[in-house]
All heavy atoms as a GROMACS GRO file, in nm:
protein
  588
    1MET      N    1   2.930   2.049  -2.041
    1MET     CA    2   2.935   1.963  -1.926
    1MET      C    3   2.888   1.821  -1.966
    1MET      O    4   2.781   1.801  -2.011
    1MET     CB    5   2.846   2.029  -1.818
    1MET     CG    6   2.840   1.950  -1.701
    1MET     SD    7   2.738   2.045  -1.575
    1MET     CE    8   2.745   1.938  -1.437
    2GLU      N    9   2.976   1.731  -1.940
    2GLU     CA   10   2.942   1.585  -1.971
    2GLU      C   11   2.920   1.510  -1.849
    2GLU      O   12   2.973   1.535  -1.741
    2GLU     CB   13   3.058   1.524  -2.059
    2GLU     CG   14   3.044   1.561  -2.200
    2GLU     CD   15   3.139   1.472  -2.278
    2GLU    OE1   16   3.142   1.351  -2.257
    2GLU    OE2   17   3.207   1.523  -2.367
    3ILE      N   18   2.832   1.405  -1.857
    3ILE     CA   19   2.807   1.320  -1.746
    3ILE      C   20   2.906   1.199  -1.756
    3ILE      O   21   2.917   1.142  -1.862
    3ILE     CB   22   2.666   1.271  -1.748
    3ILE    CG1   23   2.577   1.393  -1.734
    3ILE    CG2   24   2.645   1.164  -1.639
    3ILE    CD1   25   2.425   1.354  -1.747
    4ASP      N   26   2.972   1.174  -1.641
    4ASP     CA   27   3.066   1.058  -1.629
    4ASP      C   28   2.987   0.932  -1.610
    4ASP      O   29   2.932   0.916  -1.504
    4ASP     CB   30   3.169   1.076  -1.526
    4ASP     CG   31   3.268   0.972  -1.520
    4ASP    OD1   32   3.263   0.876  -1.611
    4ASP    OD2   33   3.364   0.976  -1.438
    5LYS      N   34   2.963   0.853  -1.712
    5LYS     CA   35   2.881   0.731  -1.704
    5LYS      C   36   2.929   0.636  -1.605
    5LYS      O   37   2.847   0.549  -1.558
    5LYS     CB   38   2.862   0.668  -1.834
    5LYS     CG   39   2.784   0.761  -1.931
    5LYS     CD   40   2.751   0.687  -2.068
    5LYS     CE   41   2.682   0.792  -2.154
    5LYS     NZ   42   2.640   0.726  -2.279
    6LYS      N   43   3.052   0.642  -1.563
    6LYS     CA   44   3.109   0.541  -1.465
    6LYS      C   45   3.063   0.583  -1.321
    6LYS      O   46   3.058   0.500  -1.238
    6LYS     CB   47   3.259   0.545  -1.469
    6LYS     CG   48   3.312   0.489  -1.593
    6LYS     CD   49   3.467   0.496  -1.599
    6LYS     CE   50   3.512   0.446  -1.737
    6LYS     NZ   51   3.662   0.461  -1.747
    7LYS      N   52   3.026   0.712  -1.301
    7LYS     CA   53   2.979   0.752  -1.174
    7LYS      C   54   2.828   0.752  -1.149
    7LYS      O   55   2.782   0.770  -1.040
    7LYS     CB   56   3.034   0.899  -1.145
    7LYS     CG   57   3.183   0.906  -1.132
    7LYS     CD   58   3.231   1.050  -1.100
    7LYS     CE   59   3.384   1.047  -1.091
    7LYS     NZ   60   3.427   1.187  -1.062
    8VAL      N   61   2.756   0.726  -1.255
    8VAL     CA   62   2.612   0.726  -1.252
    8VAL      C   63   2.566   0.594  -1.191
    8VAL      O   64   2.615   0.484  -1.228
    8VAL     CB   65   2.552   0.741  -1.396
    8VAL    CG1   66   2.407   0.725  -1.387
    8VAL    CG2   67   2.592   0.876  -1.454
    9GLN      N   68   2.474   0.604  -1.094
    9GLN     CA   69   2.411   0.484  -1.034
    9GLN      C   70   2.266   0.478  -1.072
    9GLN      O   71   2.194   0.576  -1.069
    9GLN     CB   72   2.422   0.488  -0.881
    9GLN     CG   73   2.560   0.462  -0.830
    9GLN     CD   74   2.562   0.458  -0.681
    9GLN    OE1   75   2.482   0.517  -0.616
    9GLN    NE2   76   2.656   0.380  -0.624
   10THR      N   77   2.217   0.369  -1.101
   10THR     CA   78   2.078   0.351  -1.138
   10THR      C   79   1.993   0.320  -1.018
   10THR      O   80   2.051   0.283  -0.907
   10THR     CB   81   2.054   0.230  -1.233
   10THR    OG1   82   2.094   0.105  -1.164
   10THR    CG2   83   2.138   0.248  -1.361
   11GLN      N   84   1.864   0.342  -1.026
   11GLN     CA   85   1.773   0.306  -0.908
   11GLN      C   86   1.785   0.161  -0.872
   11GLN      O   87   1.781   0.133  -0.757
   11GLN     CB   88   1.634   0.346  -0.945
   11GLN     CG   89   1.608   0.494  -0.948
   11GLN     CD   90   1.469   0.524  -0.992
   11GLN    OE1   91   1.412   0.459  -1.077
   11GLN    NE2   92   1.418   0.631  -0.944
   12GLU      N   93   1.815   0.081  -0.970
   12GLU     CA   94   1.820  -0.066  -0.942
   12GLU      C   95   1.943  -0.093  -0.854
   12GLU      O   96   1.942  -0.173  -0.758
   12GLU     CB   97   1.830  -0.141  -1.076
   12GLU     CG   98   1.821  -0.294  -1.064
   12GLU     CD   99   1.825  -0.362  -1.191
   12GLU    OE1  100   1.728  -0.338  -1.271
   12GLU    OE2  101   1.915  -0.440  -1.213
   13GLU      N  102   2.057  -0.023  -0.883
   13GLU     CA  103   2.180  -0.042  -0.814
   13GLU      C  104   2.166   0.012  -0.668
   13GLU      O  105   2.219  -0.047  -0.580
   13GLU     CB  106   2.291   0.032  -0.884
   13GLU     CG  107   2.333  -0.041  -1.014
   13GLU     CD  108   2.431   0.052  -1.092
   13GLU    OE1  109   2.442   0.164  -1.075
   13GLU    OE2  110   2.496  -0.012  -1.180
   14THR      N  111   2.093   0.114  -0.647
   14THR     CA  112   2.078   0.176  -0.519
   14THR      C  113   1.971   0.109  -0.434
   14THR      O  114   1.960   0.137  -0.316
   14THR     CB  115   2.055   0.319  -0.524
   14THR    OG1  116   1.926   0.350  -0.587
   14THR    CG2  117   2.166   0.403  -0.591
   15GLY      N  118   1.888   0.034  -0.502
   15GLY     CA  119   1.770  -0.027  -0.439
   15GLY      C  120   1.650   0.058  -0.417
   15GLY      O  121   1.551   0.036  -0.352
   16GLU      N  122   1.660   0.179  -0.479
   16GLU     CA  123   1.556   0.288  -0.461
   16GLU      C  124   1.439   0.253  -0.562
   16GLU      O  125   1.468   0.225  -0.672
   16GLU     CB  126   1.618   0.426  -0.500
   16GLU     CG  127   1.523   0.532  -0.475
   16GLU     CD  128   1.590   0.670  -0.512
   16GLU    OE1  129   1.709   0.681  -0.485
   16GLU    OE2  130   1.516   0.753  -0.572
   17LEU      N  131   1.315   0.268  -0.513
   17LEU     CA  132   1.205   0.252  -0.602
   17LEU      C  133   1.183   0.373  -0.682
   17LEU      O  134   1.198   0.487  -0.634
   17LEU     CB  135   1.076   0.216  -0.519
   17LEU     CG  136   1.069   0.079  -0.451
   17LEU    CD1  137   0.945   0.079  -0.364
   17LEU    CD2  138   1.074  -0.029  -0.545
   18ALA      N  139   1.134   0.352  -0.802
   18ALA     CA  140   1.096   0.474  -0.886
   18ALA      C  141   0.973   0.540  -0.821
   18ALA      O  142   0.887   0.474  -0.758
   18ALA     CB  143   1.051   0.419  -1.026
   19PRO      N  144   0.957   0.669  -0.834
   19PRO     CA  145   0.841   0.739  -0.777
   19PRO      C  146   0.716   0.673  -0.813
   19PRO      O  147   0.619   0.673  -0.732
   19PRO     CB  148   0.852   0.882  -0.833
   19PRO     CG  149   0.999   0.897  -0.855
   19PRO     CD  150   1.052   0.762  -0.898
   20MET      N  151   0.698   0.627  -0.939
   20MET     CA  152   0.573   0.570  -0.980
   20MET      C  153   0.540   0.441  -0.895
   20MET      O  154   0.422   0.420  -0.862
   20MET     CB  155   0.587   0.533  -1.134
   20MET     CG  156   0.458   0.473  -1.193
   20MET     SD  157   0.339   0.600  -1.203
   20MET     CE  158   0.231   0.524  -1.314
   21ASP      N  159   0.641   0.364  -0.871
   21ASP     CA  160   0.625   0.242  -0.794
   21ASP      C  161   0.587   0.273  -0.644
   21ASP      O  162   0.509   0.205  -0.580
   21ASP     CB  163   0.750   0.155  -0.794
   21ASP     CG  164   0.779   0.100  -0.936
   21ASP    OD1  165   0.688   0.088  -1.008
   21ASP    OD2  166   0.898   0.072  -0.962
   22GLN      N  167   0.648   0.380  -0.592
   22GLN     CA  168   0.618   0.425  -0.455
   22GLN      C  169   0.473   0.466  -0.447
   22GLN      O  170   0.405   0.426  -0.350
   22GLN     CB  171   0.700   0.544  -0.411
   22GLN     CG  172   0.855   0.502  -0.403
   22GLN     CD  173   0.943   0.622  -0.380
   22GLN    OE1  174   0.895   0.740  -0.376
   22GLN    NE2  175   1.070   0.597  -0.364
   23VAL      N  176   0.424   0.535  -0.546
   23VAL     CA  177   0.278   0.579  -0.545
   23VAL      C  178   0.196   0.456  -0.553
   23VAL      O  179   0.083   0.444  -0.488
   23VAL     CB  180   0.250   0.687  -0.657
   23VAL    CG1  181   0.099   0.708  -0.676
   23VAL    CG2  182   0.326   0.811  -0.627
   24GLU      N  183   0.225   0.364  -0.638
   24GLU     CA  184   0.140   0.254  -0.662
   24GLU      C  185   0.122   0.166  -0.537
   24GLU      O  186   0.016   0.123  -0.507
   24GLU     CB  187   0.206   0.161  -0.775
   24GLU     CG  188   0.122   0.046  -0.814
   24GLU     CD  189   0.170  -0.024  -0.934
   24GLU    OE1  190   0.265   0.026  -1.006
   24GLU    OE2  191   0.128  -0.145  -0.951
   25GLU      N  192   0.235   0.153  -0.457
   25GLU     CA  193   0.223   0.082  -0.330
   25GLU      C  194   0.128   0.151  -0.235
   25GLU      O  195   0.038   0.085  -0.167
   25GLU     CB  196   0.360   0.074  -0.264
   25GLU     CG  197   0.453  -0.033  -0.317
   25GLU     CD  198   0.583  -0.040  -0.246
   25GLU    OE1  199   0.600   0.030  -0.143
   25GLU    OE2  200   0.666  -0.115  -0.287
   26ARG      N  201   0.133   0.284  -0.230
   26ARG     CA  202   0.047   0.354  -0.133
   26ARG      C  203  -0.094   0.347  -0.182
   26ARG      O  204  -0.187   0.328  -0.099
   26ARG     CB  205   0.090   0.504  -0.125
   26ARG     CG  206   0.220   0.522  -0.046
   26ARG     CD  207   0.243   0.657  -0.008
   26ARG     NE  208   0.250   0.753  -0.125
   26ARG     CZ  209   0.364   0.794  -0.188
   26ARG    NH1  210   0.474   0.743  -0.146
   26ARG    NH2  211   0.357   0.878  -0.282
   27VAL      N  212  -0.122   0.358  -0.314
   27VAL     CA  213  -0.255   0.348  -0.365
   27VAL      C  214  -0.315   0.206  -0.336
   27VAL      O  215  -0.430   0.196  -0.289
   27VAL     CB  216  -0.262   0.378  -0.516
   27VAL    CG1  217  -0.394   0.341  -0.576
   27VAL    CG2  218  -0.228   0.527  -0.542
   28ASP      N  219  -0.238   0.101  -0.354
   28ASP     CA  220  -0.285  -0.029  -0.329
   28ASP      C  221  -0.323  -0.044  -0.183
   28ASP      O  222  -0.424  -0.108  -0.146
   28ASP     CB  223  -0.173  -0.140  -0.373
   28ASP     CG  224  -0.168  -0.158  -0.523
   28ASP    OD1  225  -0.262  -0.109  -0.597
   28ASP    OD2  226  -0.065  -0.207  -0.564
   29ALA      N  227  -0.237   0.002  -0.101
   29ALA     CA  228  -0.265  -0.016   0.050
   29ALA      C  229  -0.387   0.068   0.089
   29ALA      O  230  -0.472   0.021   0.167
   29ALA     CB  231  -0.140   0.038   0.123
   30GLU      N  232  -0.403   0.191   0.031
   30GLU     CA  233  -0.518   0.271   0.057
   30GLU      C  234  -0.642   0.205   0.008
   30GLU      O  235  -0.748   0.204   0.082
   30GLU     CB  236  -0.496   0.401  -0.013
   30GLU     CG  237  -0.555   0.530   0.048
   30GLU     CD  238  -0.545   0.558   0.184
   30GLU    OE1  239  -0.442   0.582   0.242
   30GLU    OE2  240  -0.651   0.550   0.250
   31MET      N  241  -0.641   0.132  -0.110
   31MET     CA  242  -0.759   0.066  -0.159
   31MET      C  243  -0.793  -0.052  -0.070
   31MET      O  244  -0.912  -0.076  -0.045
   31MET     CB  245  -0.731   0.024  -0.307
   31MET     CG  246  -0.725   0.133  -0.402
   31MET     SD  247  -0.879   0.225  -0.420
   31MET     CE  248  -0.988   0.098  -0.491
   32LYS      N  249  -0.694  -0.124  -0.021
   32LYS     CA  250  -0.720  -0.236   0.070
   32LYS      C  251  -0.789  -0.191   0.196
   32LYS      O  252  -0.884  -0.250   0.249
   32LYS     CB  253  -0.594  -0.312   0.096
   32LYS     CG  254  -0.611  -0.444   0.172
   32LYS     CD  255  -0.481  -0.515   0.183
   32LYS     CE  256  -0.440  -0.578   0.054
   32LYS     NZ  257  -0.320  -0.661   0.070
   33LYS      N  258  -0.741  -0.075   0.248
   33LYS     CA  259  -0.794  -0.014   0.371
   33LYS      C  260  -0.944   0.020   0.345
   33LYS      O  261  -1.031  -0.011   0.437
   33LYS     CB  262  -0.707   0.106   0.412
   33LYS     CG  263  -0.749   0.174   0.534
   33LYS     CD  264  -0.651   0.285   0.568
   33LYS     CE  265  -0.714   0.383   0.649
   33LYS     NZ  266  -0.628   0.498   0.674
   34LEU      N  267  -0.969   0.081   0.233
   34LEU     CA  268  -1.106   0.124   0.199
   34LEU      C  269  -1.202   0.006   0.176
   34LEU      O  270  -1.315   0.006   0.220
   34LEU     CB  271  -1.107   0.219   0.085
   34LEU     CG  272  -1.044   0.353   0.100
   34LEU    CD1  273  -1.037   0.434  -0.028
   34LEU    CD2  274  -1.128   0.435   0.202
   35GLU      N  275  -1.147  -0.095   0.121
   35GLU     CA  276  -1.226  -0.218   0.094
   35GLU      C  277  -1.261  -0.284   0.228
   35GLU      O  278  -1.378  -0.329   0.249
   35GLU     CB  279  -1.149  -0.312   0.007
   35GLU     CG  280  -1.222  -0.444  -0.020
   35GLU     CD  281  -1.142  -0.548  -0.099
   35GLU    OE1  282  -1.026  -0.518  -0.141
   35GLU    OE2  283  -1.196  -0.656  -0.121
   36GLY      N  284  -1.175  -0.283   0.316
   36GLY     CA  285  -1.198  -0.336   0.451
   36GLY      C  286  -1.307  -0.260   0.521
   36GLY      O  287  -1.394  -0.312   0.586
   37GLN      N  288  -1.304  -0.124   0.513
   37GLN     CA  289  -1.398  -0.035   0.576
   37GLN      C  290  -1.539  -0.072   0.515
   37GLN      O  291  -1.642  -0.074   0.583
   37GLN     CB  292  -1.364   0.108   0.560
   37GLN     CG  293  -1.253   0.158   0.644
   37GLN     CD  294  -1.204   0.293   0.611
   37GLN    OE1  295  -1.240   0.352   0.511
   37GLN    NE2  296  -1.121   0.346   0.701
   38ALA      N  297  -1.541  -0.084   0.381
   38ALA     CA  298  -1.673  -0.110   0.309
   38ALA      C  299  -1.723  -0.246   0.355
   38ALA      O  300  -1.848  -0.248   0.383
   38ALA     CB  301  -1.653  -0.106   0.166
   39LYS      N  302  -1.646  -0.345   0.365
   39LYS     CA  303  -1.693  -0.480   0.407
   39LYS      C  304  -1.744  -0.468   0.546
   39LYS      O  305  -1.839  -0.537   0.583
   39LYS     CB  306  -1.578  -0.575   0.395
   39LYS     CG  307  -1.561  -0.624   0.253
   39LYS     CD  308  -1.460  -0.744   0.250
   39LYS     CE  309  -1.449  -0.784   0.103
   39LYS     NZ  310  -1.386  -0.913   0.094
   40GLN      N  311  -1.673  -0.397   0.637
   40GLN     CA  312  -1.724  -0.385   0.771
   40GLN      C  313  -1.862  -0.312   0.782
   40GLN      O  314  -1.953  -0.356   0.854
   40GLN     CB  315  -1.625  -0.294   0.861
   40GLN     CG  316  -1.502  -0.374   0.900
   40GLN     CD  317  -1.412  -0.296   0.988
   40GLN    OE1  318  -1.383  -0.180   0.951
   40GLN    NE2  319  -1.368  -0.347   1.098
   41GLN      N  320  -1.885  -0.212   0.694
   41GLN     CA  321  -2.012  -0.148   0.693
   41GLN      C  322  -2.117  -0.241   0.646
   41GLN      O  323  -2.238  -0.245   0.697
   41GLN     CB  324  -2.006  -0.017   0.612
   41GLN     CG  325  -1.918   0.092   0.677
   41GLN     CD  326  -1.895   0.213   0.587
   41GLN    OE1  327  -1.936   0.215   0.474
   41GLN    NE2  328  -1.832   0.309   0.642
   42VAL      N  329  -2.091  -0.318   0.533
   42VAL     CA  330  -2.190  -0.406   0.486
   42VAL      C  331  -2.223  -0.518   0.588
   42VAL      O  332  -2.335  -0.551   0.607
   42VAL     CB  333  -2.142  -0.465   0.350
   42VAL    CG1  334  -2.228  -0.585   0.309
   42VAL    CG2  335  -2.138  -0.361   0.241
   43ALA      N  336  -2.113  -0.563   0.650
   43ALA     CA  337  -2.124  -0.675   0.748
   43ALA      C  338  -2.210  -0.625   0.868
   43ALA      O  339  -2.297  -0.704   0.923
   43ALA     CB  340  -1.999  -0.723   0.799
   44ASP      N  341  -2.196  -0.498   0.902
   44ASP     CA  342  -2.271  -0.438   1.010
   44ASP      C  343  -2.417  -0.443   0.981
   44ASP      O  344  -2.508  -0.472   1.062
   44ASP     CB  345  -2.215  -0.296   1.040
   44ASP     CG  346  -2.227  -0.256   1.184
   44ASP    OD1  347  -2.240  -0.349   1.273
   44ASP    OD2  348  -2.227  -0.134   1.211
   45ALA      N  349  -2.447  -0.390   0.860
   45ALA     CA  350  -2.589  -0.388   0.811
   45ALA      C  351  -2.652  -0.534   0.804
   45ALA      O  352  -2.766  -0.548   0.831
   45ALA     CB  353  -2.600  -0.317   0.677
   46LEU      N  354  -2.570  -0.625   0.757
   46LEU     CA  355  -2.618  -0.763   0.738
   46LEU      C  356  -2.610  -0.844   0.868
   46LEU      O  357  -2.649  -0.956   0.875
   46LEU     CB  358  -2.548  -0.835   0.627
   46LEU     CG  359  -2.561  -0.783   0.488
   46LEU    CD1  360  -2.463  -0.846   0.393
   46LEU    CD2  361  -2.705  -0.786   0.441
   47GLN      N  362  -2.538  -0.788   0.966
   47GLN     CA  363  -2.508  -0.857   1.091
   47GLN      C  364  -2.433  -0.987   1.066
   47GLN      O  365  -2.472  -1.098   1.120
   47GLN     CB  366  -2.639  -0.878   1.169
   47GLN     CG  367  -2.709  -0.757   1.210
   47GLN     CD  368  -2.834  -0.775   1.288
   47GLN    OE1  369  -2.879  -0.885   1.301
   47GLN    NE2  370  -2.884  -0.670   1.346
   48ASP      N  371  -2.334  -0.980   0.983
   48ASP     CA  372  -2.250  -1.093   0.940
   48ASP      C  373  -2.115  -1.078   1.012
   48ASP      O  374  -2.031  -0.996   0.965
   48ASP     CB  375  -2.235  -1.101   0.792
   48ASP     CG  376  -2.160  -1.212   0.739
   48ASP    OD1  377  -2.082  -1.275   0.819
   48ASP    OD2  378  -2.179  -1.251   0.616
   49GLU      N  379  -2.094  -1.151   1.114
   49GLU     CA  380  -1.971  -1.145   1.194
   49GLU      C  381  -1.844  -1.184   1.111
   49GLU      O  382  -1.736  -1.123   1.129
   49GLU     CB  383  -1.981  -1.226   1.322
   49GLU     CG  384  -1.865  -1.216   1.418
   49GLU     CD  385  -1.853  -1.073   1.473
   49GLU    OE1  386  -1.954  -1.002   1.495
   49GLU    OE2  387  -1.741  -1.030   1.497
   50ARG      N  388  -1.858  -1.288   1.031
   50ARG     CA  389  -1.749  -1.332   0.953
   50ARG      C  390  -1.699  -1.221   0.857
   50ARG      O  391  -1.579  -1.196   0.842
   50ARG     CB  392  -1.789  -1.458   0.882
   50ARG     CG  393  -1.668  -1.518   0.797
   50ARG     CD  394  -1.712  -1.630   0.704
   50ARG     NE  395  -1.810  -1.590   0.603
   50ARG     CZ  396  -1.780  -1.513   0.491
   50ARG    NH1  397  -1.657  -1.481   0.472
   50ARG    NH2  398  -1.876  -1.475   0.404
   51LEU      N  399  -1.796  -1.160   0.788
   51LEU     CA  400  -1.760  -1.057   0.692
   51LEU      C  401  -1.704  -0.937   0.765
   51LEU      O  402  -1.608  -0.874   0.708
   51LEU     CB  403  -1.890  -1.020   0.609
   51LEU     CG  404  -1.867  -0.913   0.504
   51LEU    CD1  405  -1.770  -0.966   0.395
   51LEU    CD2  406  -2.000  -0.883   0.436
   52PHE      N  407  -1.753  -0.912   0.880
   52PHE     CA  408  -1.699  -0.798   0.957
   52PHE      C  409  -1.554  -0.823   0.999
   52PHE      O  410  -1.467  -0.730   0.981
   52PHE     CB  411  -1.779  -0.779   1.088
   52PHE     CG  412  -1.740  -0.657   1.162
   52PHE    CD1  413  -1.795  -0.534   1.134
   52PHE    CD2  414  -1.653  -0.668   1.274
   52PHE    CE1  415  -1.758  -0.418   1.212
   52PHE    CE2  416  -1.616  -0.551   1.343
   52PHE     CZ  417  -1.664  -0.434   1.310
   53ARG      N  418  -1.521  -0.943   1.033
   53ARG     CA  419  -1.384  -0.981   1.072
   53ARG      C  420  -1.292  -0.970   0.948
   53ARG      O  421  -1.177  -0.923   0.957
   53ARG     CB  422  -1.378  -1.113   1.136
   53ARG     CG  423  -1.428  -1.126   1.287
   53ARG     CD  424  -1.388  -1.255   1.347
   53ARG     NE  425  -1.435  -1.370   1.276
   53ARG     CZ  426  -1.555  -1.433   1.289
   53ARG    NH1  427  -1.639  -1.380   1.366
   53ARG    NH2  428  -1.581  -1.536   1.220
   54GLU      N  429  -1.340  -1.013   0.839
   54GLU     CA  430  -1.265  -1.006   0.715
   54GLU      C  431  -1.235  -0.862   0.678
   54GLU      O  432  -1.124  -0.824   0.646
   54GLU     CB  433  -1.343  -1.073   0.599
   54GLU     CG  434  -1.265  -1.072   0.471
   54GLU     CD  435  -1.334  -1.141   0.355
   54GLU    OE1  436  -1.431  -1.212   0.379
   54GLU    OE2  437  -1.296  -1.118   0.239
   55GLY      N  438  -1.335  -0.781   0.695
   55GLY     CA  439  -1.320  -0.631   0.662
   55GLY      C  440  -1.222  -0.572   0.755
   55GLY      O  441  -1.134  -0.488   0.717
   56GLU      N  442  -1.222  -0.614   0.884
   56GLU     CA  443  -1.137  -0.560   0.986
   56GLU      C  444  -0.993  -0.599   0.954
   56GLU      O  445  -0.898  -0.522   0.961
   56GLU     CB  446  -1.175  -0.612   1.127
   56GLU     CG  447  -1.109  -0.558   1.239
   56GLU     CD  448  -1.162  -0.599   1.369
   56GLU    OE1  449  -1.178  -0.727   1.390
   56GLU    OE2  450  -1.197  -0.516   1.456
   57ARG      N  451  -0.972  -0.722   0.913
   57ARG     CA  452  -0.842  -0.777   0.874
   57ARG      C  453  -0.788  -0.703   0.753
   57ARG      O  454  -0.672  -0.659   0.756
   57ARG     CB  455  -0.851  -0.929   0.843
   57ARG     CG  456  -0.715  -0.992   0.798
   57ARG     CD  457  -0.738  -1.128   0.743
   57ARG     NE  458  -0.824  -1.137   0.624
   57ARG     CZ  459  -0.782  -1.101   0.496
   57ARG    NH1  460  -0.662  -1.057   0.484
   57ARG    NH2  461  -0.864  -1.116   0.401
   58LEU      N  462  -0.875  -0.681   0.653
   58LEU     CA  463  -0.826  -0.608   0.534
   58LEU      C  464  -0.789  -0.461   0.574
   58LEU      O  465  -0.690  -0.409   0.515
   58LEU     CB  466  -0.939  -0.600   0.428
   58LEU     CG  467  -0.942  -0.722   0.338
   58LEU    CD1  468  -1.070  -0.705   0.242
   58LEU    CD2  469  -0.822  -0.725   0.244
   59GLN      N  470  -0.866  -0.403   0.654
   59GLN     CA  471  -0.840  -0.268   0.691
   59GLN      C  472  -0.702  -0.252   0.764
   59GLN      O  473  -0.621  -0.168   0.734
   59GLN     CB  474  -0.951  -0.208   0.778
   59GLN     CG  475  -0.940  -0.066   0.804
   59GLN     CD  476  -1.053  -0.007   0.883
   59GLN    OE1  477  -1.152  -0.076   0.912
   59GLN    NE2  478  -1.041   0.122   0.912
   60LYS      N  479  -0.681  -0.350   0.861
   60LYS     CA  480  -0.554  -0.344   0.932
   60LYS      C  481  -0.434  -0.372   0.836
   60LYS      O  482  -0.332  -0.311   0.852
   60LYS     CB  483  -0.559  -0.442   1.049
   60LYS     CG  484  -0.647  -0.398   1.162
   60LYS     CD  485  -0.654  -0.494   1.277
   60LYS     CE  486  -0.748  -0.447   1.386
   60LYS     NZ  487  -0.760  -0.541   1.492
   61GLU      N  488  -0.456  -0.465   0.751
   61GLU     CA  489  -0.348  -0.503   0.656
   61GLU      C  490  -0.317  -0.386   0.566
   61GLU      O  491  -0.200  -0.351   0.542
   61GLU     CB  492  -0.397  -0.619   0.568
   61GLU     CG  493  -0.287  -0.682   0.480
   61GLU     CD  494  -0.336  -0.802   0.411
   61GLU    OE1  495  -0.406  -0.886   0.472
   61GLU    OE2  496  -0.307  -0.814   0.289
   62GLY      N  497  -0.418  -0.313   0.521
   62GLY     CA  498  -0.397  -0.192   0.440
   62GLY      C  499  -0.328  -0.086   0.517
   62GLY      O  500  -0.241  -0.014   0.464
   63GLU      N  501  -0.358  -0.065   0.645
   63GLU     CA  502  -0.295   0.032   0.727
   63GLU      C  503  -0.146  -0.003   0.740
   63GLU      O  504  -0.064   0.088   0.737
   63GLU     CB  505  -0.360   0.046   0.860
   63GLU     CG  506  -0.501   0.113   0.849
   63GLU     CD  507  -0.583   0.108   0.980
   63GLU    OE1  508  -0.529   0.040   1.076
   63GLU    OE2  509  -0.687   0.160   0.984
   64ARG      N  510  -0.114  -0.130   0.766
   64ARG     CA  511   0.026  -0.173   0.781
   64ARG      C  512   0.101  -0.146   0.658
   64ARG      O  513   0.212  -0.096   0.657
   64ARG     CB  514   0.034  -0.321   0.819
   64ARG     CG  515   0.015  -0.351   0.966
   64ARG     CD  516   0.050  -0.497   0.998
   64ARG     NE  517  -0.012  -0.595   0.918
   64ARG     CZ  518  -0.129  -0.645   0.940
   64ARG    NH1  519  -0.202  -0.614   1.051
   64ARG    NH2  520  -0.182  -0.736   0.858
   65GLU      N  521   0.045  -0.184   0.539
   65GLU     CA  522   0.116  -0.169   0.415
   65GLU      C  523   0.128  -0.019   0.383
   65GLU      O  524   0.227   0.023   0.330
   65GLU     CB  525   0.028  -0.231   0.301
   65GLU     CG  526   0.035  -0.380   0.305
   65GLU     CD  527  -0.048  -0.454   0.198
   65GLU    OE1  528  -0.101  -0.380   0.110
   65GLU    OE2  529  -0.066  -0.573   0.212
   66LEU      N  530   0.034   0.066   0.418
   66LEU     CA  531   0.047   0.208   0.392
   66LEU      C  532   0.155   0.266   0.473
   66LEU      O  533   0.233   0.352   0.429
   66LEU     CB  534  -0.090   0.275   0.421
   66LEU     CG  535  -0.101   0.420   0.390
   66LEU    CD1  536  -0.081   0.450   0.238
   66LEU    CD2  537  -0.238   0.472   0.431
   67LYS      N  538   0.164   0.222   0.598
   67LYS     CA  539   0.269   0.275   0.694
   67LYS      C  540   0.411   0.237   0.640
   67LYS      O  541   0.503   0.310   0.629
   67LYS     CB  542   0.250   0.217   0.829
   67LYS     CG  543   0.354   0.274   0.932
   67LYS     CD  544   0.319   0.219   1.071
   67LYS     CE  545   0.406   0.277   1.177
   67LYS     NZ  546   0.548   0.274   1.160
   68LYS      N  547   0.415   0.105   0.591
   68LYS     CA  548   0.541   0.051   0.528
   68LYS      C  549   0.576   0.132   0.414
   68LYS      O  550   0.696   0.162   0.388
   68LYS     CB  551   0.522  -0.091   0.499
   68LYS     CG  552   0.644  -0.160   0.446
   68LYS     CD  553   0.612  -0.310   0.416
   68LYS     CE  554   0.723  -0.372   0.330
   68LYS     NZ  555   0.687  -0.508   0.294
   69ALA      N  556   0.484   0.159   0.324
   69ALA     CA  557   0.506   0.239   0.194
   69ALA      C  558   0.557   0.380   0.231
   69ALA      O  559   0.639   0.436   0.161
   69ALA     CB  560   0.386   0.234   0.109
   70LYS      N  561   0.499   0.440   0.327
   70LYS     CA  562   0.532   0.576   0.362
   70LYS      C  563   0.674   0.581   0.431
   70LYS      O  564   0.741   0.683   0.414
   70LYS     CB  565   0.434   0.639   0.462
   70LYS     CG  566   0.307   0.678   0.392
   70LYS     CD  567   0.206   0.734   0.496
   70LYS     CE  568   0.078   0.774   0.421
   70LYS     NZ  569  -0.019   0.828   0.514
   71ASP      N  570   0.718   0.472   0.499
   71ASP     CA  571   0.845   0.470   0.566
   71ASP      C  572   0.962   0.456   0.462
   71ASP      O  573   1.070   0.479   0.505
   71ASP     CB  574   0.846   0.362   0.668
   71ASP     CG  575   0.764   0.387   0.786
   71ASP    OD1  576   0.729   0.507   0.809
   71ASP    OD2  577   0.739   0.292   0.868
   72ARG      N  578   0.932   0.415   0.347
   72ARG     CA  579   1.040   0.394   0.247
   72ARG      C  580   1.094   0.523   0.196
   72ARG      O  581   1.056   0.620   0.186
   72ARG     CB  582   0.987   0.320   0.122
   72ARG     CG  583   0.972   0.170   0.160
   72ARG     CD  584   0.937   0.090   0.040
   72ARG     NE  585   0.925  -0.043   0.075
   72ARG     CZ  586   0.908  -0.139  -0.015
   72ARG    NH1  587   0.895  -0.114  -0.135
   72ARG    NH2  588   0.896  -0.265   0.028
   0.00000   0.00000   0.00000
């Protein structure tokens, strides 16, 4: 059984991400989310409103990116 090279489509041609790239996106998003949570906890202890808002922003951004990565 031979493979007809004319009928083969690459991931690049289909626009599909390699499984490794899909995992990497989810890991990056998860890390951003965790970093945001950590900053919020530190800000809470230090009573630093600016740091708390930054942590909140990072957490929300990570959640959005994670949802986007899962939808692919």
